[in-house]
Steps between C-alpha positions, in 0.01 A plus 500: 500500500454126504304492841239737336456300178262254662142528370224450754171349384283642779642849454453465125133400539448791750644745243268371232220572745612851539552579139293323233200431718438870599576601139232270362248609762574875420459427128166338554390786733607753227302299232187506728528874577565578132147388430379778724756765418859472375589796730412287799731226386793720392652575843531126561751485209765638746510217744428251223807619317709457816381130533555457134863607542533276800366207299753573224783477747380155603502398129840653468627287787357182341704592188813485714389172662515664840140536605418127574738216574404300192594613143192350348275673766679834421423456127135403558435795740692743271299385204162534675599845628574609140124483436463774774802714407456458114881437492604170305681308772763307293557793273551742779733250689715457198540877454549574867773238522679703225462810718663325794782370293587847345413756767784737573718362214568778255607261226191287527225759460214386287167676426217315672696359790533839678416862467751539218762763574751666267841612581602860455717401209213303331283812543753724336549262215125464435309686222252776603209260424648224705558750788135620486369145512724417796396814678134415438541142652680651806230752576344419843143542383559281194655234727229511767190541277581377159745235620239281681262528203764381259586210739142377553349574161792417269809349660327234706243428227717469185867568575761219470254235397634365171834334508579610856519274803370144540141374463419596864597859417273516202220306666495746791435773259247331279318328801479828702367697195238244442390499865488882515284505183265248659483709812418814311228318303346346815502815711441739219748735346357815654495374848828327471683811391319732740640294789824385360621812331541725809652211697757431225592876457570537868671168561696523174624848585606386851672187357698704242596760757641229736683322218654829386623631830631162607787534237504874409618701797787719616802284594379183312769246421559417128826359358632371178539123453873507588452635847144401569433359852173313539476545875554883470242509224255339751566720792594818324337467163145456647338750733375443856182710506401616845120447486246546770316193623203545265704545187741224607195264536337580164835490318576147645812620673669556166652822630769264636619464144862486577429169689299367208783559253759369738300176534190456285409178684407691821116532498348841544378408850862446619663814339473715794661241736775438248572878481517516885750220486747697290794644718427856593824614339394389151117535538362768263353798672190506282351743248200702610210494254527882435873469418435203272293718270818688407595197303262624229734791440786267418523360151853420391792310640826694504782242473768760600327597826334163564155645567161569350465854378218716349476584132751761377374860578301404805 
């Protein structure tokens, strides 16, 4: 993967021009139309959500130090984009690094780093109340609708502030909260939420969907610490989603998630080329989007069979 880990400044600038710029223009147009009728503005939330997601992928790459050649430039751009995505840059980077360090390792699961998944034995040993809470959190509609609300209104605003991370982590939360409050006051709470709410609902649901199906699918690789293989976890523990050109564009090519976990330093604009360079014998076939949705029916890891399974009785 080394040849594909080279960041390219011109390609990075071009991607900023096809992500954050159209998002801000659509936001402004929605705000203008909202003064006439909110119903006129609402349809624009769909493409705006797509560009929001694409902007977040750029911020995501900055957090890996892969988007631009210079580390400081990555941090500056990632921090600036946090004011667009409402996602604290340093806090998110800290938590996401934990995800990459633990993904696919059964003995290193931790709530917050991944979509937390119980084993069959853990489910059997749990109390009825614990099972009910776990079932609630694994419900697809809870994940797709309530999950993003929790992230943007609670987790990114208050979670892991005191006594967690370094000063940059805490400053990214406090600073972003202050900036968002200033934007709400300046624009006006009603107009801000009329425009922002539908965008966040759509983009948040799409983001949670992608994160979920990237690691919760039939045939996914998970292993205990003793036999864990990081390369297999990258190629087989992360899905390769076969998306059409439009969805691939708006998702920032993150459907090639197996490449991203195999080598997080590959920028998103090189993921497709890196995938093509994998020898055909070991290259994943890809998971169609419709088949990926079956991952929402799998909730427990069966250690004996080495696979994700539904809840008992289903």
